[in-house]
VEXDREN-2710 file (C-alpha; in Angstrom, 1 decimal):
% VEXDREN-2710
k/r/px/py/pz
1/MET/94.5/145.4/116.0
2/ALA/91.2/144.8/113.7
3/VAL/93.2/141.9/111.3
4/ILE/96.0/140.6/114.0
5/SER/92.9/139.7/115.4
6/VAL/91.1/138.4/112.8
7/ALA/94.2/136.6/111.9
8/VAL/94.6/135.1/114.7
9/SER/91.4/133.7/115.4
10/PHE/91.6/132.2/111.8
11/LEU/95.0/130.8/112.8
12/VAL/93.5/129.1/115.9
13/ILE/90.6/127.9/113.8
14/VAL/92.3/126.2/110.9
15/LEU/95.1/124.8/113.9
16/SER/91.9/123.4/116.0
17/LEU/90.0/121.5/112.2
18/ALA/93.5/120.4/111.1
19/ILE/94.6/119.0/114.6
20/SER/91.1/117.6/115.6
21/GLY/91.3/115.8/111.3
22/GLY/95.2/114.6/112.1
23/PHE/94.2/113.1/115.2
24/ARG/91.0/110.8/113.3
25/ARG/92.4/110.2/110.3
26/GLU/95.6/109.0/112.4
27/ILE/93.8/106.9/115.0
28/ARG/91.4/105.9/112.4
29/GLY/94.2/104.4/110.0
30/GLY/95.8/103.5/113.1
31/LEU/93.4/101.4/114.5
32/SER/92.3/99.5/111.2
33/ALA/95.7/98.5/110.3
34/LEU/96.2/97.2/114.3
35/ALA/92.7/95.4/114.5
36/GLY/90.6/95.8/111.2
37/ASP/87.4/97.8/110.8
38/ILE/85.4/94.5/111.5
39/GLN/86.7/91.5/112.8
40/LEU/85.0/88.1/112.5
41/THR/85.9/86.1/115.8
42/SER/84.8/82.7/117.1
43/PRO/82.0/83.8/119.8
44/GLN/83.8/82.6/122.0
45/ALA/85.9/85.4/122.0
46/ASN/89.2/84.6/123.0
47/ALA/91.0/85.1/119.9
48/PHE/94.5/85.2/121.8
49/SER/94.6/81.9/122.6
50/SER/95.6/78.7/120.3
51/ASP/92.9/76.8/122.0
52/VAL/90.7/78.5/119.3
53/SER/90.3/79.1/116.0
54/VAL/88.4/79.4/112.9
55/ASN/87.9/79.0/109.6
56/ALA/90.4/80.8/107.2
57/GLU/88.1/80.4/104.4
58/PRO/84.7/80.4/105.5
59/SER/82.2/79.2/101.9
60/PHE/80.5/83.2/102.8
61/LEU/83.8/84.8/102.2
62/GLY/83.0/85.0/98.6
63/GLY/80.1/86.6/99.5
64/ILE/81.5/89.0/102.1
65/LEU/84.0/90.6/99.3
66/GLU/81.7/91.1/97.6
67/MET/79.9/93.2/99.5
68/LYS/79.7/97.1/98.8
69/GLY/82.1/98.8/100.8
70/VAL/84.2/96.2/101.8
71/GLU/87.6/96.3/100.4
72/VAL/89.9/93.2/102.2
73/VAL/89.6/90.1/104.4
74/THR/92.8/89.0/105.8
75/PRO/93.1/86.3/107.9
76/VAL/95.4/87.1/111.4
77/VAL/96.6/84.7/114.3
78/TYR/97.2/86.6/117.6
79/ARG/99.2/85.2/120.2
80/ALA/100.4/86.6/123.5
81/GLY/103.9/86.3/124.4
82/ILE/106.7/87.8/126.3
83/VAL/110.2/88.5/124.4
84/GLN/113.4/89.7/126.1
85/ASN/116.0/91.4/125.3
86/GLY/119.1/90.8/127.4
87/GLY/117.5/91.3/130.8
88/ASP/114.5/93.1/129.9
89/LEU/111.2/91.3/129.4
90/GLN/108.3/92.8/127.9
91/GLY/104.7/91.2/127.6
92/VAL/103.8/91.4/123.5
93/MET/100.8/90.5/121.5
94/PHE/101.9/89.0/117.7
95/LYS/99.7/89.1/115.2
96/ALA/100.4/87.3/111.9
97/VAL/99.2/87.8/108.8
98/PRO/100.3/86.9/105.3
99/SER/103.6/88.2/104.4
100/ALA/105.6/87.3/101.0
101/ASP/108.7/87.7/103.3
102/THR/110.2/83.7/102.7
103/ILE/112.5/84.4/105.6
104/PRO/111.2/83.0/108.7
105/LEU/111.2/84.2/112.0
106/ARG/111.3/87.8/111.0
107/LEU/109.2/90.3/112.7
108/SER/107.7/94.3/112.8
109/ILE/108.0/95.8/116.0
110/PRO/106.9/99.1/116.9
111/ARG/109.0/102.0/117.9
112/SER/107.7/102.3/121.8
113/LEU/109.2/98.2/121.6
114/SER/111.8/99.2/119.7
115/ARG/113.1/102.3/122.6
116/THR/111.5/100.3/125.2
117/LEU/114.1/96.7/124.9
118/ARG/116.7/99.3/122.7
119/LEU/116.4/97.3/119.8
120/ALA/117.0/98.2/116.4
121/GLU/116.9/96.4/112.4
122/GLY/119.0/93.0/113.0
123/ASP/118.8/92.3/116.3
124/VAL/117.5/88.9/117.5
125/LEU/114.7/89.1/119.8
126/ARG/113.9/85.4/121.9
127/SER/110.2/85.2/122.6
128/TYR/108.7/82.9/124.7
129/PHE/104.7/81.4/124.1
130/ILE/103.3/80.3/127.5
131/GLY/100.7/77.2/127.2
132/GLU/101.2/73.7/128.2
133/ARG/104.3/74.0/127.3
134/VAL/106.6/76.8/127.1
135/GLN/107.6/77.3/123.3
136/VAL/110.7/79.8/122.2
137/ARG/111.6/80.7/119.2
138/ASN/114.8/83.6/118.4
139/PHE/113.0/86.0/116.3
140/THR/114.8/89.0/114.2
141/VAL/113.9/92.2/114.2
142/GLY/113.1/92.7/109.9
143/SER/112.0/96.3/110.4
144/ILE/110.3/99.1/113.2
145/TYR/107.0/100.7/112.5
146/GLU/105.2/104.1/113.8
147/GLY/101.9/102.8/115.1
148/ILE/99.8/103.8/117.5
149/SER/99.2/102.4/120.5
150/ASP/95.8/100.6/122.0
151/ASN/96.2/101.4/125.6
152/SER/96.2/97.9/126.3
153/GLY/100.0/97.7/128.1
154/ASN/101.2/95.5/125.1
155/PRO/102.3/96.6/122.0
156/VAL/101.2/94.9/118.7
157/VAL/104.7/93.0/117.3
158/LEU/103.6/92.0/113.8
159/ALA/105.2/88.2/112.6
160/SER/104.2/85.5/109.7
161/ILE/101.2/84.4/109.9
162/ASP/102.5/80.8/108.9
163/ASP/105.3/80.7/112.1
164/ILE/102.9/81.9/115.0
165/ARG/100.5/79.0/113.2
166/ARG/103.6/76.9/113.8
167/VAL/103.5/77.8/117.3
168/ASN/99.8/77.1/117.9
169/ALA/100.2/74.0/115.8
170/TRP/97.4/74.8/113.4
171/ASN/96.9/73.6/110.0
172/GLU/97.1/76.5/107.0
173/ASP/93.0/77.0/107.2
174/ARG/92.9/77.8/110.5
175/ALA/93.3/81.4/111.9
176/SER/92.3/83.5/114.9
177/ALA/90.5/85.7/113.7
178/LEU/89.2/87.4/110.5
179/GLU/90.1/91.1/109.4
180/ILE/88.0/93.4/107.6
181/SER/88.9/96.7/106.1
182/LEU/85.8/98.6/105.0
183/SER/86.2/102.1/102.2
184/ASP/86.5/105.0/104.2
185/ARG/82.9/105.9/103.2
186/TYR/82.2/103.2/105.6
187/ARG/84.8/104.2/108.4
188/SER/82.0/106.6/110.6
189/ARG/80.8/105.4/113.2
190/ARG/77.1/104.1/112.3
191/ALA/77.9/102.8/108.8
192/GLU/81.0/100.6/110.9
193/LYS/78.3/99.3/113.2
194/ASP/75.9/98.9/110.4
195/MET/78.4/96.8/108.7
196/ALA/79.1/94.9/111.1
197/VAL/75.5/93.1/111.4
198/ASN/75.5/93.1/108.0
199/ILE/78.0/90.7/107.7
200/ALA/76.9/88.6/111.0
201/GLY/74.2/88.3/109.4
202/TYR/75.0/87.5/106.1
203/ALA/77.1/84.8/107.8
204/TYR/75.0/83.6/109.6
205/GLY/73.2/82.8/107.0
206/ALA/75.0/81.8/104.4
207/GLY/77.2/79.4/106.0
208/ASN/77.4/76.0/105.8
209/ASP/77.3/73.1/108.6
210/GLU/81.5/72.9/108.2
211/ASP/81.8/76.6/108.7
212/ASP/82.4/77.5/112.5
213/PRO/80.3/80.2/114.0
214/VAL/81.7/84.0/113.7
215/VAL/80.8/86.9/115.6
216/ALA/81.6/90.3/113.9
217/ILE/82.9/92.9/116.3
218/ALA/83.3/96.4/114.8
219/ALA/86.2/98.5/115.7
220/VAL/84.6/101.2/117.2
221/ASP/82.7/99.1/119.5
222/LYS/86.2/97.4/120.4
223/TYR/87.9/100.2/121.0
224/TYR/84.5/102.6/122.3
225/ASN/87.0/104.9/124.1
226/ILE/88.9/106.4/121.8
227/PHE/86.7/107.4/119.8
228/ASP/85.1/108.3/122.5
229/TRP/88.5/110.4/122.8
230/LEU/88.2/111.5/119.6
231/ASP/84.2/112.6/119.8
232/LEU/85.5/114.9/122.9
233/ILE/88.1/116.6/120.7
234/ASP/85.4/117.6/117.9
235/PHE/83.2/118.7/120.3
236/ASN/86.6/120.9/122.2
237/VAL/86.4/122.5/118.0
238/LEU/83.3/123.2/117.3
239/ALA/83.5/125.1/120.6
240/ILE/86.7/127.0/119.6
241/LEU/85.5/128.0/116.1
242/LEU/82.2/129.0/118.1
243/LEU/84.2/130.9/120.5
244/MET/87.2/132.2/117.9
245/ILE/84.3/133.6/115.2
246/LEU/82.7/135.2/118.2
247/VAL/86.4/136.8/119.4
248/ALA/86.9/138.0/115.9
249/GLY/83.6/139.4/115.2
250/PHE/83.1/141.4/118.1
251/ASN/86.5/142.9/118.2
252/MET/85.7/143.5/114.5
253/VAL/82.9/145.5/115.9
254/SER/85.1/147.0/118.2
255/GLY/86.8/148.3/115.3
256/LEU/84.1/149.2/113.1
257/LEU/82.6/151.8/115.3
258/ILE/85.9/153.2/116.0
259/LEU/85.4/153.9/112.3
260/LEU/82.4/155.1/112.0
261/PHE/83.1/157.9/115.0
262/ARG/86.1/159.2/113.4
263/ASN/83.9/160.0/110.5
264/ILE/81.1/161.0/112.2
265/SER/80.8/164.2/110.0
266/THR/81.7/163.1/106.8
267/ILE/78.7/160.3/107.0
268/GLY/76.9/163.4/107.4
269/THR/78.2/164.9/104.4
270/LEU/77.2/161.9/102.3
271/LYS/73.6/162.5/104.2
272/SER/73.5/165.8/103.6
273/MET/74.1/164.9/100.0
274/GLY/71.6/162.4/99.5
275/MET/73.3/159.3/100.5
276/ASP/70.9/157.0/101.9
277/ASP/71.3/155.0/105.1
278/LYS/72.3/151.9/102.7
279/SER/74.4/152.9/101.1
280/ILE/76.8/154.8/103.6
281/ALA/76.8/151.3/105.0
282/GLY/78.0/149.1/102.9
283/VAL/80.8/151.5/102.1
284/PHE/82.3/151.1/105.8
285/LEU/81.0/147.4/105.9
286/ARG/83.4/147.1/102.5
287/VAL/86.2/148.6/104.6
288/ALA/85.3/146.1/107.4
289/ALA/85.4/143.2/105.1
290/ARG/88.9/144.1/103.9
291/VAL/90.1/144.2/107.0
292/VAL/88.6/141.2/107.4
293/ALA/89.5/139.3/104.0
294/LYS/93.3/140.3/105.0
295/GLY/93.5/139.3/108.4
296/MET/92.0/135.6/107.6
297/LEU/94.9/135.4/104.3
298/ILE/97.7/136.2/107.1
299/GLY/95.9/133.4/109.4
300/ASN/95.6/130.6/106.9
301/ALA/98.8/131.5/105.4
302/LEU/100.3/130.7/109.5
303/ALA/98.0/127.7/109.9
304/LEU/99.3/126.2/106.3
305/LEU/102.6/126.6/106.9
306/PHE/103.0/125.3/110.4
307/CYS/100.5/122.5/109.1
308/LEU/103.1/121.6/106.1
309/VAL/106.4/122.4/108.8
310/GLN/104.8/119.7/111.4
311/HIS/103.4/117.1/108.4
312/LEU/107.5/117.0/106.6
313/THR/109.0/117.1/110.2
314/HIS/106.6/116.3/113.5
315/PHE/108.5/118.9/115.3
316/VAL/105.8/119.8/117.9
317/HIS/105.6/115.8/120.4
318/LEU/103.1/114.4/122.2
319/ASN/103.5/111.1/125.4
320/PRO/101.9/108.2/123.1
321/ASP/100.4/106.7/126.5
322/ASN/98.1/110.1/126.5
323/TYR/97.3/110.6/123.0
324/PHE/98.2/107.8/121.3
325/LEU/100.8/109.2/119.0
326/SER/104.2/110.6/119.5
327/TYR/103.9/113.5/117.8
328/VAL/100.9/116.2/116.7
329/PRO/98.7/115.0/113.3
330/VAL/97.6/117.2/110.8
331/HIS/95.1/116.7/108.1
332/VAL/94.2/119.8/106.2
333/ASP/90.4/118.9/104.5
334/VAL/90.5/121.8/101.6
335/LEU/86.7/121.8/101.3
336/GLN/86.2/121.5/104.5
337/LEU/88.6/124.3/105.4
338/LEU/87.2/126.4/102.4
339/LEU/83.9/126.3/104.0
340/VAL/84.2/126.8/107.9
341/ASN/86.3/129.8/105.6
342/GLY/82.7/131.5/104.2
343/ALA/80.7/129.9/107.0
344/SER/83.3/132.6/109.4
345/PHE/83.4/135.3/107.4
346/ALA/79.7/135.6/106.7
347/VAL/78.8/135.1/110.6
348/ILE/81.7/138.3/110.9
349/MET/79.8/140.5/107.9
350/LEU/76.4/139.6/109.6
351/ILE/77.4/140.8/113.5
352/MET/79.2/144.2/111.9
353/LEU/75.5/144.6/111.3
354/LEU/74.9/145.8/114.6
355/PRO/77.4/148.8/114.5
356/SER/76.9/150.1/111.2
357/MET/72.7/150.5/112.3
358/PHE/74.5/153.5/113.8
359/ILE/74.7/155.5/110.4
360/SER/70.8/155.9/110.7
361/ARG/71.0/157.5/114.0
362/VAL/73.9/160.3/112.4
363/ASP/71.7/163.8/112.0
364/PRO/73.7/166.1/109.6
365/ALA/72.1/169.1/111.6
366/ASP/74.5/168.0/114.2
367/THR/77.3/166.7/112.5
368/VAL/77.9/169.3/109.1
369/ARG/79.0/172.8/110.4
370/VAL/79.3/175.6/107.1
371/LYS/82.4/178.1/108.6
END
């Protein structure tokens, strides 16, 4: 029973860590693909219309690319629109990026939109852009991508930047925003905000009169509700971690006490032969340590097996309207897993020092009977 208890506890611990890490990794990466880590936009903060634009290649661009942590800067054009398939209409946000695809009017749509409008690759998608006049374009669905939802209600449709520039009647040197992607080590909440401040300051100081004024907006500020939700998940994981360690620890305490009670005469005999309390406690603690180690191995093995199957098949599904993803993501950080296992084992062994003090109260005169 002690082995089962420890195995279940570590199964829950590893799954909690893997799922929490999976959500953070997938959502963080999805948001980066959706809107970059930092956006340089016009101070008018209306990057979704055809009335506001910034320089696609400002004079300070080279300096930003040389900043530590900046991986790539991409000009993008946003434009709100309505797409139609048969009698079904859906408001969407067109995000246009530079593309190597030479075929015009091709789109990549999220799977959620393909389900809503019953679209497949190769289908024609009529699109309407509302402005001073209504513009109509017949796009072709080139691909369907798996992406997260930002809960704005409007799916993000990926298009070629040249196509949407023509809709906006913009030259090739105009863009709605410059999206900056950062390396992983700069994607923490604090680091990303600091990078946004540094980039905004550099753009202001290094720009010239021909550059449009820009402001830097970090994704952690733009999508603060999503990052608050991720922080809540991390807090819940910490609570689960502590609870499972305590459950495993106290179950092992019960098991060790039973073991001690069943071997009172043995303890008395060892004492009468001159063995001290510390040495006797060490014997029983080693037995308990083997039980904990066995439970840890079983729990970790089952959890990692689940993570492997879930990663390959996504057989556990979620409602993307509530969880931003359509499946339970998993990500195993080996170093984190080793640290948590090691710390948990140490805490459980410390807890088991409490029942080992029972040994000092065993009197050989009461427990050893000579017949």
